[in-house]
N, C-alpha and C positions, 0 to 999 in steps of 0.2 A: 650748752651751745655746744653744736658738733664741729670738728673741723677735719681737716685732713692734711697729711704733708704731700711732697712731692713724688714719693714713692708709692703713694696709695692707701699709706696704713690712716687709719681713722681712729679718734679719739673723742673724749669728752671735755671742755674746758670746765675745770671746776674749781678754780682759782685765779686772782686776777689781783695785781698788787707786787710790791718791791720783792726780790729775794735777798735773804739773808745772807748769802755766799757771794753775789754777783759784788764786780769789783764797784760798781755805781751803785750804792743801796735805793736809790730815788727813781731808776728807771722802772719801768712798770713793764711786767713779764704774766703770760698765762701758764698757770700749771695744768697740764694735759695728762690725763689719766686714759691709755692708750686700749684700743679693745683686744687688741694683740698684747700681752702682759711681756713680749720678750722684748717689744720695741724702744721702751723707756732706759733709762740709767737709773733710777733710786725710787723710793716707795713715799717720795712727798717731801720727805724731811732732808736739811742739810745742817752744812756746819755752819754758823755765824761765824764771818770774816773779822769782827771785831773781840768777841767771847769767847772765840771757840767751842760755845754752848751746841748743842743741837734745837736745833728751829722745825719747828713741823710747818708747813704750810697749806698739805692736804694729804690724805691717805690712799695708797694703793697697792697692787701687787710689789714684792721687791725690786723688780725691774718693768715696771709698767707705768712709771711716770717721768714726764722730764716738764721741762721750763723753757718756752718760747718766747721771744720777741714778738712783740704783737704785728710788727710788718712782715714776718715769716708765715704769718698764719692763714690758711685759707679757708675760708669760712665757706666755700661752696658758690654755689651760682641761684640766680634766681629762674623759675620756672616762666619763661617768658617767649614770646614768638621768635626771637633771635634764636633761642638753644633749641627748637621744634625744627626751625629753618636749619641750623646746623646738623639736627640729627637727620632729617630727611631730605637727600640732596635734589634739587630742582632739575628738571628734565632736560634745559638745554644747558648744565654743566659738563666740563671738561669730562672725556672718558676716561674712568678707571686704567681700562685695557683697550686702548686704539686698537684695531685688526684684529679682535679677540686676543691678545695676547698681552698678559702682565708685563710689565719691569725685571722683576723675579724670575730664577730660573733655577733649574733642580739638577744636582749634581747625580750622575750615573757612577753606576759602580764601576764603569770602565776611564770615570773620568771626563767623560763630554757633558757637556751644560746641554739641558733640555727646555724649551720653552714653555710656558704655564700659560693654557688655554684657560680664559674666561667667557663663558658662551651664553647669552641672553642675556646681557648687561640692560641693553635697551629695553628688552622687555620687562625685566625687574623694576627697573628705575620708572615705567608709566604707571608700575603698581603701588609704586611707594611714593605718591603725589598726596602731599597734604589736604589738598583740598578734596582727594575721593576719598581717604582714608577715615574709617568711625574708630580704628585702635590704633594707639601707640605706646610704644616699649621705651623707656628713658631711664633701664635698668641703672644704678651704678655713674650716673652720669655728674654725681657730686650738689645735689639739687638740694640746698640749703633753707628755701622760702618761696612763697608766693610773688607772682608781680605785684609792684607796688608802683606808685607815681601812675601819673595821667596817661603819660606816652607807653608803660610797658603794658597798663591794665588793656589801652585801646588797639594795641597792636598783637594783644590774644584774642581780639573778640572774631579777628577771621578764622579761628580755630573752634569756635562755639559749638561745631557739630559734631566734636569727637565725641563717643559713647564710651569707651574704654580706654584707660589709662594705666600703663603700668610704673609705679615710679620704686619698686623695692631698690632696695640696698644703697639707699640715698643718704643724704645728711638731716632730714627733717626731725626734729626733735621736740615741736611744738604744735598743739592741736591748733591753737589760733591758726596756726598755718595751714595745716591739714584742711579746718575747715574753709577758710578763704580760698583754698585750691577747689575744693568742690563747690564753690558758689562761681568761679569764675567758668567752669564748665556746666552750661545749663542743662545740658541734655544726658550727661553723664550718667551711665546706670552701672558701669563695671569699675572699681576702683581698688588698687592694689597697692599698700606702702607697706608691703613684709618689709621686715628687716631695717626698719626707720625705728630709733630707739624714743619713741613719742610718749611712752608710760601710759600711765591714766590719765584720764579727763578729768583736769581742775572743777571742782564743784561752782566755783564762778564764772568759767566759760561755756558749761554745757549748753548743747543747741536746745532748741524748741520743739515742741513736740510736733513729731511728722514735718520737721525743718527740711528733710534730705529723703521725702518720698520717693523718688523716684531710683534712689541705691537699690539695684538689686541684689549687686554682688561686691563683697569687702572681705578683705585679704588684711588681717592684720598678724600673721604668724611672724614669731621673733619681734615682736614690738615690745618688750619687757612689760607687759599688762600685768600688775599685781593685785588687783582687786576686782571683783565680780559687778560692782557696781559700774565701771566701765562698760562692761556687756550690757547691763540694763539699760544706760542713758544711749548705748546705739538702739538698743531696740526700739525705745520709745521714739528716737529721732528719724529712725528711717523703718519703718511700718512694713513698707513692701521689700522687705530684703526675703531673699530667696536662699543664699547661698553666702553663710558667715566663716570665714576662718581664722582663729585664735591659737593656735598650735604654738608651743613653748612659750607660753605664760604662766602665771601663776595664778590659779584660779580655789584654790584652799579655803577662802572665807566663802564659799557656793552656799556653805551650811549655815553661817551666820549671819549674812549679809541680808536684810531686811527678815530678819526673825521676828515672827509675833509675842505677843505678850505671852503667850501660852508655852511656848519654845518650839511651838512646830514649825514647820519647812513648808511653807505655801507655796504653791504653782509657778511656774517662772510666767509673769505676764506679759504682753507683746508678742512678737515675733509672731502673728496668725499668718504669717505667707514663707517662712523660714523651712526650706526643703531639704537642706543641707548643713550641718554642724561640725566644724574639725575642731575638735578639744584635743588633740594630741599632745603629750606631755603637758599637762597643766597642773600636775600635782592634785588629781582627782583621786579619793582614796574608798569614799564611801558609795553605793549604790542607793543607799537608803536615804541617806540626806543633801545627797549631792545630784545623783543623776536623775534619781525619780522628780527631781523640780522640775524637770522638762519633760514629762510623761504626758500632759495634756497639750501639748504644742500640734495641732491640730494637722499640719503638712508635712511635718518632720519627715523626710522620707531617709535618709542617711545621716546615721549618729559615727563620728569617728574618736574614740576613748583611746587609741594605740598608746603606748608608752606609759600609763598614769600606775597609780599602786591600786588599784580595784581587787580584793580580795572574793566579796560576794557577789551574787547579783541574786536580787529579791524578785520573787516573781508577779506576774502581774497580777495586780487586786480588779479583775474587770469586774464593772457593774454596768447593768443594761443603758444605762444613759450615760458614762463615761467609762471607755476603753483605752486602758494606759498604753501611750506610743501606737496610736491606733492605724497611723500612716507609718510606720516604719520598714521598711523591705531590707535595709542592709543596714549590719551591726560590725564596728571594727573595735577588737578588744585585743588585737597583737600587743606583746609585750605587756601583760599587766601581770599578778600573781593570784592567778585564780587556782584552787587546790582541788578541788572537789568536784566530782560527776553532778553533783546535786545542784550546781549551779549551772551545769549546762540544761539539767531539766529545767530551771529556772527560764533560762531564756528560750527553750521550745514553748513558753508560754506566751509569748510576744506573737498573736494569731497572724499578723502580716508581714512578719518575718522571713525573707526568703534566700538571703544571701548573709554569710556571717565571715569575718577574718580573725583567726583564734590562733597564730604562731606565737611562739617562745611565751608560753605559759606553763607552770610546772606542771599541770595534772598532764599537759602532753608530752613534753620534756622528757619524760621519764621512761618513753614506751617508743616502738618503731613510728615513723612516721605514716607507715601504709595503716597500722593497727590503730593510730591515733584517727585518722580521718574515717576508718572502717568505722570505729564509733562514735564519732561524731552525728557521720549520717544518721547512724540506725538511731541516736535518742533526738535526732532533731527531726521530724515529719515531715517539715514545711519547706526545709531551706530545697532551694535548685542549685546555689553555687556554695563552694566553699573555699577561701584563701584562694581566691580568683579562678579556681578552674570548676566549671559545670558538672553537676552530676547528672549521670544518664540512668536510665531507668533499670539497667543491667547493673551499673555498681550499684544502686540502692539495693535492688532484691538481695545481689550477693553480701551488701554490709549489715542488712538485718539478718538474713539468714546465719552469718557467722558469729553476730553477737546474741542471737538466741542461744546458738549452739554453746559459747562461751559461759553465757550466763546459765544454762542448763547444766554444766559441767561442774561448774561451783557448786550448784544445788546439789546435785550427786554425790560429788567428794564429800560436803559436809554432812549429809544425809548417811552415805557409808562409813563416815567417821564415829557418826554418832552411834551407829548400828552396832561398831566393832565396841564401843566402850559400853553399851547395856547388854550387849551378850554374855548374861552369866546365869547362874540358876534362876536367880531372882526375877528376870528379866519377862519371864513368861507369865510373871503373875502381875507384871506393870504395861502389861500392851497398849492400854487405853493413855497411859501417861506418857508412853514411848511416842504414840500417833500425835499427841496433844503437841509434844517437845516437836515432832518435825514438823508438824503445821506452823509451830511458832518460827522455827528457823525458815521456811518456806514465806512466811509473811516478812518477814525480815530482811531476807533476801530481795522479794520482792518491791518491797518498801525502795530499797537501794537501784531499783531498775523497773520503772513504772511502766516502761512498754513493753515488759517482759512479758504480758499476759497476751496482750491484742496482739503482739507480733508472733507469739507461739501459737497462736489461733490463724494466722493470717499464712504462716510458712509450716504448718503443722505435719504435711505430708513429707517434705525436707528434713524433719525432725527425727525420722526413722532410725536416723545412725545414732541418735542420743539414747533411744528406746534399746538399741540392739547394744549399746554399749553399756547399759544395767542388767541386762540380759545375760554379757558375758561372749555375744555373738560378733569378734573382733573381725571375721571376715568379711561381714557385712557391714561393719561399721566403717572399713578401711574402702569399702566400695563406694559407700554413699558420699563418703568424706573427700574424694579424688576429685582433683581439679584437670583439665584441660588446659596445656600451657604450649606456647610454641617459643623454642629455645635459638636463638640466632647469634650465630658469633659475627661482633665486630672488630676482631683482631686481624691484624694485617695478613698473617697467614692462612686463615683458614675462613676471612670474608667470604669465598667466592663458592662456600660449600653451601648446600641447600640446607636450609633450617630444620632442627629437629621438635618433631611433634609427640609431645609424651603425655601419660595419664599417670599424676604422680598423685599421692597422697598428699594432704595439705600438713601433715605431721611431719613430713621429711624435714631433715634438717638441711640447712643451706652446705655444710660441709660434704654431708651426703651427696647433694646435687652438685658440687664443685667437681668430685670423682664421677660422676657419671658425665659430666660435660667434657669433663680432660680425656675421657677414652673415645668420646664421639668426634672431637674437632681435633685431639692431638694437642692440647694446650696445657702447660706445667701448671699442677693445682698451686703451686707456691706464687705465680706469678697471674694468677686469672682472680678476675673481680666481677660478681654478677650485679644484674641492677633489674629492679623488675620496672616494667611500664604499663599503667592502665592505659584504656584508650581515651582516649583526647586529654589525655593529663601529658603536658610538655616538659615535665620535669620527672623524669624517673628517679625510685626509689634505691639506692644501694642497699643489697643485702649483705651489711655488714658485721655480721656476728655469723661464727660458722655454728655454733650452739642452739640458733633460734630456729624453729619451725618457719614454716614458707607461711603459714597461717598468722605469724606474729607481724608479718611487714603485710598483710591484707592481699596477698596474692589469690587471685579469684579465678573463676572458669573463664579461658578466653585470653589472659595476661599475657605477656611476650616479656619474655627473661633475654637480656642481652649479656653478651660475654664480652667483654675485654680482656687484652693482655696487658701487663705494665711493661713499660720499655726500657729497660736498664738505662740504657744512656740516657732517656730524657729524665730517669730519676736520676741519675749522678746528676745532669745539669741543675734539675730544680734544687738538690743540696748545695750545689756550688752558690743558687741564688739565693738560697735562706741563709748557707752561710755568709757570703757579703752583706747582706740586710741584716743580719746578727751583729755582725762587725760593724754596720753604720749606727745601728742603733746604740751600743754599745758606748761609740766614739762620741754620738751625739747626748747620750747620759753622762759621760766624763765634761765634755765641756760645758754641759747644764750645772755637773756637780763643783766644776770651776768656777764657774759664774757666782754660783750661790756662796761657794767660799769666799769670793772677793767681797761679794753685799757683804755676807759676814763680818768680814775683816773690816770693810766698811763702818759698819754698825760699832761693831768695837773699836774703832776709832772715835768714832763719833761718843760714843760714853766714855771714852777714857779723857776726850777733848771737854766733856760736859763734867766730869769729875775734878779734871784739872783747873776748868774754870771757877768752880764752886771753892775750891781750897784756895785760888788765888782771891776769891772775894773775902 
């Protein structure tokens, strides 16, 4: 049972009965484990008044438990007609702002009171009439049960036209009540019970096959789902489900649930109409045994796997009659544990994929943001959107050329290194062996970069710089590697100056560029920050290391470089704010430590009382 207190704290009743430390040992209390573990006073144990022994009634965090009298508990309200009427005011109710003025005022810096206007209240109210609405939101209204009794159920029938209902953040904890609510709204298609601790569906109350075939969107984010079995039951009961969100659950048994006798993992059954599946933070760690169970869902268009522990991606094993993830256009893998570029090549095997979210993975966290984006674009030929930012044709060409140049330099470096090692009197007698060894090196490099030969051929004209480098033609190499950039000052002292257009080598280091900008715009190098802004990219990339060259950040031809000047006064204020925040955190930690010490002392007192009680016996 879920309950709440007068301050809005929510908890779960885990014990009902007498309390050993109470004056009246026959009075019935409810033991509550609070969601916020700092709300309570103990860990569910007390010292018995009669024996001085420790008595544990339930277990929770050190300060996460409370005992409440039954008369003080708020079990929430029912989802009935009166609640809906209270949420959506009737059209002829008294106005909140008569004459478009609220009863509150705002105090000006001069000390005067200014009235607050509220315009359009009547228009808003007309749009909020329940008779006309098809979607309602009742988030955080303390709903703990469905309407029961003939009167409540009959009063709810006038709202049977509602198609979208949001009950996120309420007190629901029983699937019986959830299924009852779904039946009481016969045309409902969109349903959210996110952040209600309903947990898993018990086997004894599983719904019938296709019982809720009208439901097309279901949100179970943060509902403490702990087994993939619940997902399977929902798929069978809601065959027309198009969007299913089950984030912040534990689906780690996805590879063991419904395992066949041979130990293999058959494809997931049902969900024939599912287009979006959100499994963010669901303890998923294996693509092979867990994610691939979804590979034959015919309409799966968006798969969200953010914040899991996936380390490897398995390439699609496409057969003529069965293509894996055949409809998947968007894949989200942000916040996982992918460390190898071969996994990016595996992602490229999904033929219909056009959009990818891939932030905060080890493989891209160790390099610059521009270089990471550029390399991902080059390795993924079909995507048109990366990390919510569109990819232009120009950006793709620049990324592919930069990628080919990088791989070619790597190949050239290894070849020259091998040449130096074999450059001795006997090497002329082993030219064939040297050629074979060089070819072996090339094959190894190409195996790590499957698109190298394809892109080398596609951009062969622009690769002359690499050949010139091999021949020692440095001047020609720099000319072909040069990029046209526009340098624009955003600093207060020089923002009115005309932007500077320069042709710079991609190998130019950021530190040298700062000196160039300092001369052109008169800004102190030590106070200067540079950002690179690509076309149609709303988030500039900071050029944060003076030793890195421009190509490291993916600065390409036609890019814009923005100059900013650090405000020393603002920096001082920021430092003061940081110091205040640091002091606040230290005090908070001291308060927490003091609280923990008090808890420890209480536990020691309980232990001593238990020892004393045992000695007295």
